N, C-alpha and C positions, 0 to 999 in steps of 0.2 A: 719718294717715288718707289724705292725698293719695297717698302711696306705695302704700298698700294698694289704693286704687282703680285706680291705674295698673297694678299687678301683676295685678289681676283682669281688666282689659281685655286685657292681653298674653296671659294664660293662655287666655282665651276665644278670642282670635284664633288662637292656636296650635292649639287644639282644632279649630277650624272650618276652617282653611286651610293649616296647615303640612304640607309634604310629609313622608311617613313617614320619610325618611332623616334628618330633623332629630331624630327620637326614638329612633334606633338606640342600643341598649345594647351590652354586651359580646358578642362572638361566643362562643356556647356550645359550638361544636364543638371537639374536641381535634384537633390536627394537621390543621387545616383546609386548609393549603397543601401537605400531603404532603411537607414537607421532612424529616420523620422516618419516611419510608417509609409503611407502612400501619399504624403504631402507632395504636391507638384505633379502627380500622376493622375490619369483618368483610366478607369478600368471597368469592365462589364462583369466582373466576378472574381478576379484574382485576389489573392490574400497574401499574408506574410507567414513565414515559417522561420523557426529558430534552431532547428536541430534535425539530425538524421536525414541527410548529412549535416555536419556543422557548417555554418556560413563560410563563404570564401574569405570574407573579412567582416569585422564587426560582430553584431549580435543578431542580424536578421537578413532575410533575402525574400525575393518575390517567388510565390508558388502559384501554379495555374488555378487551383481551386480545391476546396475541401468539401464542396456541397454537390458533387456529382456532375458539374458542368463539363461537357466534353471539350469545349473550346472556349478560351477566354483571350481577350486582347487588352493590353495595357500600354498606354501611349503618353507621350509628352511632346508638346510643340515648342520649338525654340525660335524666338524672334531674332533673326540675323540682322535685320535693318536697324533695330534698336541698339544693337551693339556695334554698328558700323561695319558689319561683316558681309553685307550684300555685295558680292563681287564675283564675276564669272571667271576669274583666274584662280579660284580657290577650290580645294578638295576637302570633303568631309571624311574623316576617319571615324569609324563607329564600331561598336561591338559590346562585349560583356563576357562574363564568366557564366557558363551554363552547367547544370548538373541535373540529376534525376534520382529517383528512389530505387535503391537496390538494382534489380535486373529488369525492371519494367521498361517498356519501350515508349512511354510518354515522352513527347518531344517538344522542342521549342524552336522558334524562328525569330531572329532579330532582323528588322527591316528599317530602312531609312528612306524617306521621300523628300525631295526638294519641292517646295511649294511656291507658287507665285502670289501676287497680292490678293487674288481672289480665292486662294486656297486650292487652286487646281494643281495637280501633280505634273511637274515638268520632267522629272527623272526619278528613278528609284533603284535601290539595290538591296540585297539581303545577304545573310550569311549561310543560308540553306538550312533545311530542317536537321535537327541534331538531337540525339539523346545520349546520355552518359550514365554508366552504371555506378552511381554514387560518387563520382569523381568530378571535381570542378575542372572545366576545360575552357581555355580562352577561344572565343569565336570573334572574328573581326573581318571587316571589309572596308572598301572606300567608295566614295561617290563624288565624281567631278560635278561641280555645281554649274548648271546652265545659266545663261544670261536671264535675268528676271527673277532669280531665286531670292526670296525675302524671308523664308522660314524653312525649318526642317521639322519633320514629324518622325520621331523615333518610336517604334512599336515592337513590343514583344508579344508574340502569339504562342500560347501553350495549347497542346493538343493531347487529349487522353486517349490511350489505346488499350489500357488494361486497368483493372481494379476500379475503385469508386472515386478516389481523389484524382485530380489532374496534376501530375507530378512533373511538369515542365518547370524548371527552376532557373532563376536569373539573379546574379549578384554583380555589384561593381560595374554597372553599365557605363558607357562613355560615348561622347561625341566630341571630337576636336576638329578645328578648322586649320588647315595648313595651306601655304602657297603651292601651286602645282610646280613640280620640278622644272618644267619648261620655263616657267616665269623666272625662276632663279637663274637659269642659264642665260636667258635674255638680258637680265640685269648685269650679269658678269660680262657678256659680250659688249653691251652698251658702254660700260665703264672702260673696257679695254680700248674701245674706239676713241673715247675721249683722251685716254693716255697717249695714243698714237698721234692724235692731232697736236698735242703739246710737244 
């Protein structure tokens, strides 16, 4: 009984105060570090880069373009239903590491959309446009999943503002699904009620 009570207090504390990164589960993106080229990704012109700056991790990262395209979008769709994750009490944590070339202002935007069975967007969030002077910076946000969500679409959009290449860079992208804190709190309260009845 004492162990159960302690467990309930710990669970309630986590629900109320634990940072989201303590609840992170598996990264659902395939080839999230671009070490296998563009496998798993769809793009309208982005490419890979291996240096200047060096990758955040591994040997490669995603770059906007090297062929003069001003804007490119690279995306991946995650099937939540296939993984048993279609549930409206979940939240998606998403983001990645962004950088740029030298002092140019070419920027990148990470966005996540919750999709229904017909591919319509139920909800969306992004990390905001961002550029970095040759330094890798973590960008992240979260998206509560509405009822009816069966898939997620992760998109990185790169925008050129200077020079010829599109130097919006992305490495080590991620999408993870976690229970909403409120759900954990309800579980703790429900278990506490059971203990009181005993």
